[in-house]
N, C-alpha and C positions, 0 to 999 in steps of 0.2 A: 504494500500500500504506500501511497505517496501523501506527504503532508506539506503544507506551505509554511513559510516563516510566520505568517500571520496566525495560522492555526496553532502552531507551536507556542508562539508568544502568549496567546490567550490561555493556553493550557497551563503554562508555568508562570504566568503573570510577569512577563518580560516586555521590553520595548525593542522594536525593530529598528536597526540602522542599515538602510539599504533597501533592496527590492523585497517587499513583503509577499510577493507572489512566487519567490524562489521555492522550489520543491526539493525534497529529499526522500530517499527510500531505504537508507541504511545508515550505519554508524562507522566511524573511522577515527584512528588516532590523528591528531592534528598534523604531525610530521609525516604521516602516510596518507594524507587526504586524497580524495578523488571526487569527481563530479557526482552529485546526487547523494553525498554523505554529509552527516552532521557530526561535529566534534565540539570540544569545549576547551576553554582556557581559564584556569583558576589560579595559576602561579605566574607572577610577573616575569620570572626568569625564562619562561618559555614564550614570551611575547614575540620574539623574532620569527617563530614558526608561523605566526598569524599572517605575516606579509606575503608568504610564498605558498601557503597551503592551497591545495586544490579542492578542499571541502567547499560545498555550496553554502553551508550555514555553520556558524560557530557561536556557541554560547560563551559569553564573556562576563566575568565578574565586573560589577559597576565600579569597583575601586581601581581597576587596571587602566592605566593611561595609554592611549594609542595615538602615536604621532605621525603615522604614515597611512596612506590609503590602502585599503584591502580589496581583494577581488571577492571575497566571501561576504555574504550578508551576515550581519552581526545581530545577535539578540542579547541585550544587556539584562542581567539578572543579579540578584543579591548574592546568590551562591550557585555557581555553575556546576559544582560537583553534585550538589543535592538535586539540581534540576535535571542533569543528565541521568541520574539514578531513577528519577520519576519517569523519564522518557523510556529508559530501558525496561522498566517494569511494565509500562504500557505496551511496548513492543512485544514483550514476552507473553503478556496476557492475551494479545490478539492472535497469537499463533493457534491454528486449529489443533484441538486435542484428539489423539487417537481414541478410537472406541472399538469395542467388540472383543471377542475371545478367539484367539488363533486356534485353528484346528489341531495344532501340534502341542498346545498347552494341556496340562492335566489339571482338571478342576474336580474336586471331590463332589459327589452328588449331595453330600451333607453340608457343603459350604453355602453361604448366603451371599450373593453378589448383588450390589446395588445397581442403580441405573447409570448409563453412560460410562461404564468401567472398561478399561483396556487391559487385556492380559495377553502378553506376547508369547511367542513360540518357546516351548520347552520350560515355561514357568510351571511351578508345582504349587497347587493350592490344596492344603490338607483338610481333614475332617473338621467340621464345626468352625471353620474360619468365617468371619464376617467382614466384608469389604464394603466401605461406604461409597456413596455416589461420586462419580467423577474421578475416582482413584485410578492411577495408571501403574500397572505391574509390567515391567519390561522383561525381555527374554532371559531365561535361566535363573530368574529369581526363585527362591525357595521359601514358601510360607507354610510352616508346619501346622500341626493341629491346635485347635482351641485359641486361635489368635483373633483379635479384633483390630481392624484398621479403619480409621475414620474416613471422612469425605475429602476429596481433592488432594490426596497424597500422591507422591511420586516415589516409586520403588524402582531404582535403576537396575541394570543387569547384574547378575551374580550376587545380589544381596541375599543373605541368609538370616531368616527370622525364626528363632526357636519357639517351641510350644509355649502357649500361655501368655505371650507378650501382648501388651495393650498399647495401641498407638492411637493418638488423637487425630484431629483434623489438620490439613495443610502441612503435613510432615514430609520432608524430603530426605530419603536415604540414598546416598551415592554408592556407586559400584563397589562391591567387595566388602562393604561393612557387614559386621556380624552383630546381631542383637539377640541376647539371651543365651549365649554359650555359658557353660558352667563357670561359676566363680572358682578362684584358685584356692581350693580348700583341701588340705591334706594333714593328717595327724601321724606323727612317727609311731611305729609299732616296734617296741623292743623285742617282742617274741619272734617276729619274722624278720627283724632287721631291715624293715622297709617302711613305706608310707601307706597308710590306709586312706582311701578317698572318702571325703565327707560329702554325702549327697547334697546337691544344691537344688532344693525343692521349691524355691521362690520363683519370681518372675521379674520382668523388666516393664516399667510403665513409662511411656513417652507421651508427654502432653502436647497440646496444640502448638503449631507454628515453630516446630523444631527442625533444624537442618543438621544432618550428620554427614561428615565427609567420607571420602573413599578409604576403605580398609581400616576404619575405626571400629573398635570393639567395645561393646557394653555388656558386662557380665550379669547374669541372673543372680539374684540374692540366694543366700543359704536358706533363709526363711523370709517371708514378707516380699518386699519388692525393692529393686534398685530403681531410683526415680531420676528422670530427666525432665525438669519442669518446663513450663510454657516459655517459648521464645528462645530457648538455649540454642547456640550455634557452636558446633564442634567441627574443627578442621580435620584434615586427613590424618590418619595414623595416631589417633588419640586412644588411650586406654582408660576405660572407666571400670573399676573393679566392683566386686559384689557389695551390695548393701550401701552403696553411696547414694547421696541425694544432692543433685546439682540444681541450685536455685534458679529461678526464672531469669531470663535475659542475660545469663552469664555466657561469655564467649571464651573459647580456648583455641589457641593456635596449634600447629602441627606438633606431634610427638609429646604432648602433655601426658603425664601419667598420674592417675589418682588411685591411691591404694584403698583397700576395703574399709567400709564403715565410716567414711569421711563425709562430712556435711559441708557443702559449699554454699555460700549465701547468694543473694540476688545481685545482678548487675556487676559481677566480677569480670575482670579481664586478665587472662593468663597468656603470657608470651610463649614462644616455642620452647619445648623441652622442659617446661616447669614440672617439678616432681613434688607430690604431696604424700607425706607419710599417712599411715592408716589411723583410724580412730581419733581424728582431730576435727575441729570445727573452724571454718573460715567465715568471717563476717561478711556483711554486704559491702558492695562497691570496693572490693580489695583489688589492687593492681599489683601483679607480679611480673617483673621483667623476665626476659628469656633466660632459661637455665636456672631459675631460682629453685632452691631446695627448701621445703617447709617441713619442719618436724614437730611443730606445736601449734596450739590454737592462735588465731589472729582475730583482732577486733575489727569493727567496721572501718572502712575508708583508710586502710593502711596501704602504703606503697613500699614495696621491698624489692631488692635485687640481690643476686649472689647465692652461694650455697655453703653453709646455711645462710639464708636470706637476711639482709640488713637494710636499713634505710638508705635510699639511693645516694644521698649526698655522702654518707659515710662509706658506701660501697666504692664510689669513684675516688674518694680520697685514699682508700685502702689500696685500690688498684694502682694509683700513682706511686705509692710507697713500695708496693710489691715489685714494680719495675726496677726500683733502685736498690733492692735487697743485696745483690752481689757487691755493689759499690759500698753500701753501708756495712756489710760484713767485713770488708777489708779495713774500713775505717775503725770499726770496733776492735778488730784484731790488732791494729797498730796501736790504738789507745791502751789496750791491755798490756802490750809489751812495754810501752812507755811507763805505765803505772808500776809494773814489776821492776823496772830499772830504778825508778824513784825509791821504791821500798828497799832495794839492795843498798842504795847510796845513803840511806839514813844513818 
């Protein structure tokens, strides 16, 4: 579909500079622009791209000064990043959704399938599964027995959902993620000189508007449920252990690892490779920098970095000292020798 600069400006409440009848039908990076594409400029240091871009329309922050003529039609807005996000959402929502059950899919006769559902080839839908209206199950996804999936969810190829899992509405599970595998529960057995497996009889509950990245794993609880609350966003390769509770609207970057029975508050932000010990409680709006290691409870609105994690300012000061440790060691060694000489000469 095509949209004019005037239509776009009305949708995002911007003002047009140039031809309001200019049309676009796709998106492009400003430095890789082409005719019929729309892009954006939110950072002044990239302004030089604006003068040469082939994009037909560019969204520009009101605060950016432009001192040369441009070929592109401009739309001035308060926040170009936010506006392009709205346009991308509109673009995505306008794509036609697949519907129907592929003849190569297996759907148990005991399953309940809603309206306008898509189930791709070689997908498996087990007994007593309930799938809500508008949900899309892509090829090779495995949905085991006694699972409920809400409306307008997207289950991408090769997702595995174990028995008993409960999934809300508007949930997105990316390829290869595993929901409901056994928690890591083993007890040492002195008689057999081995480990006995502790059965994991709980489930996983994923609330509305959650998105889970590729190859992320969420373990079922020993008893009760592991919880992923409303609005949580998990990146690729995240590990959520059994009996954890991840608070609403919390986001985690790739390779975060959460040990068992840990409770994470709402609106937290964890950078890549953050690690949390088990049986601890993290407050609301906690920010943890990449590779932070947390071994004890944290209060609301703390910001920490490092392993074990400390306050960011102290972390950077410590890193500056750490770089100088070899030099400082030599200085200390020299001072020790001088002190010993002074003692001898007394």
